[in-house]
N, C-alpha and C positions, 0 to 999 in steps of 0.2 A: 518636464518630469525628471526627477533625480533618482538614479539607481546607485545604491551603495553596494559595493562588492566586498565579500569576505573570503579570502583565500582563493580568489578566482585565478585560473591559469592565464598566462600571458596573452593568449590569443582570444580570450573571452569577448572583448569588445569587438574584435573583427568578425567573430562568429555571429554577432547580432546585426551586422550591417546588411542593408542600409537602415539607419534609424531615422525616425521622423525628426524634423527640425525642433530644437528645444529640449532634446533628451540628453542628459548629462550622466556620464558614468565615472565613478570615482571610488577610491578606497577610503576617502576622508570627507565625509559630509555630515553636517550637523542636522540638516533637514533633508529628508528623503521620502520618496513615495513607495519605493520597493527596496527590499534587501535580497541580494543574490549570494547565498551562502553555500560554499563548497565543503563537503566533508568526505574524508577518505575512509573512515572506519568508525566503529561504534565507540572506541575510546575517545576519539576527537569529538564525536557527537555529544557524548555524556559530559565531557569537560566543558563544552561551550554552550550547551543548550539553554541553560538558565539565563545567561547573558544575552543571547540572541532573542529569546522569547520576550525578555524585558524591553527590547527595542521595538517590538511590534505593537504600535499604538494607533488608535483611531482607525483610519482606512489603509494603513500600510500593509502591503502584501509581501510575504517572504517566500522566495523560491529557494528550495534546498536541493542541491545537486549531489548525487552519489554515483560512484563508478558502476557501470554496467558489468554484469557477470562476464560478458564477452570482451571487456576491455583488458588491457595488460596491467591494470592497477589492482594490487592485492587488497581485498576488502572483505569484511564480514557483514556488510549491509546488503540486504536484498529488498525487493519490493515489500515482502511480508515479515522480515525479521530484522531485529536490531534497533527498533525505534521506541522501545519502552519508555525511555526518559523523556521523549517528546510526546508520546501518546497520553501520558498522564496529565497533560495540560488540557483539561476539558473545556477551557475557555476559547480554544482554537477551533476554527472552521476549516475543514479540509477542502481544497479546491481541485484544480486540474493535476493530472499525472501525464507527463509527456516524455518522449525520447528526445533529448536536446541535440545530441549528435552521436557519433559512433562510440564515444567514450562515456558520456554522462546521461543519466536519466534524471528527471527533476519532478518535484511536485510542489504545489503552492499551498499556503495557508494564511489566514488572517484572523483577527479577533472576531468572535461571534457577534452578530448584531441582534437587536431585539427581534427582528424578523426571523433570523435563524433559530432563536430560542423558541419562538412561537411555532414555527414549522416542526421542530423536534417534538414539542409537546403534543402535537396532533398526529405525529407519525405512528402508523400501526407497527407493532413489533414484527420483525422478520420471522418467518416460519422456522428458520434454522435455529433460532434461540430456544426452540422446544427440544432440541436434540444435542445442544452443546453446553458445556459448563466451562466458560473461559477462565474462571478463577483456578479450577483444578485441572484444566487442559484435558477434559474427557469428552468423548463423543458417544452418544447413544444411537444405535442403529435403528432406522425405521423398520417396521416389521417385515415389509416386502424385501428390503435389502438383506436383512438377517436370513430370510428364507433362501435368497439367492446364494448367500455364502454357505448355508448348510449343504447346498447342492454342489458347491465348488470350494473345497477347503483350501486349495492352493491360492485362490484369489483372496480369501479371508486372511490367510497368513501374510500375504503381501500387503493387504490393507493395514493390518496390525503393525507393520513395520514403518508405516508412514508417520510423518510429523502430525501434530495436532492440527496445524493449518491445512495440510493436504487432506486429512480425513474430513475436515469440515467442508472443504471445497467439493469433495465427492458427494457428501450428504446433501449439501445445499443444492447442488446440480439436480439431484433427484427430487427433493421436496418442493422445488420451485417450478416443476413441470405443471403446465396449466391443464393438460389433457391426459387422460388415462393412457392413451396410446403413446404419448410422448414419455410419460413416466416409465412405461414398460420398456421402451427403447433405451432409456437412460440406465435402467437397471441392468439390462443386458450389456449395454455399452460400458458400464462400470467394471463388470467382470472382464470384458475383453481388454479394456485399457490397463487394468491391473496386471493381467497376464502378459501384456506387452512391456510392462515396466514403467508405465506412465505414473508420474507422481500426482497428477491432478487431471481433470477431464480434458483440459486443453493442452496438456503436455508442455507447460511453460516452466 
């Protein structure tokens, strides 16, 4: 197996050890099975994305690494923000998200297969899409959450200050509850978390 690296730090190869026999890592390969691409910020991502996506052919998997918020590297990329230029490529299938080490997080993607396309066509729409408008970045409150906010204006004001993504996370947490008791607990939990200053239900 051949691993092509782009902008990898000097210790990247050592971080992967021990590797199985026959695995080669290089910055200069014409034939490769994986691409390991390191990006520091959105500017670099936007500049390089088209060239890298063009390299992902057949069964090639690309791992993209970006700095953790807790690292000492200044970045404007997070798990949820900064990826617009990559996300517009609907031909890509998103795979694993992992914490590579104390400095880098990483996620993988490859080209969609016929099986991926078939699975997507059969997939039921997620409940959250009844409440969000991604194009306009707006979130509609479920009736029971709106009622909770009527009873606690401070929590509503804090909710209104959240980003579109964080609002969506709270609403999805509520509407995906399988039981009425769970939903009631999450409604109460939403107010409690907002008053604690949590940006989303898991405080990430």
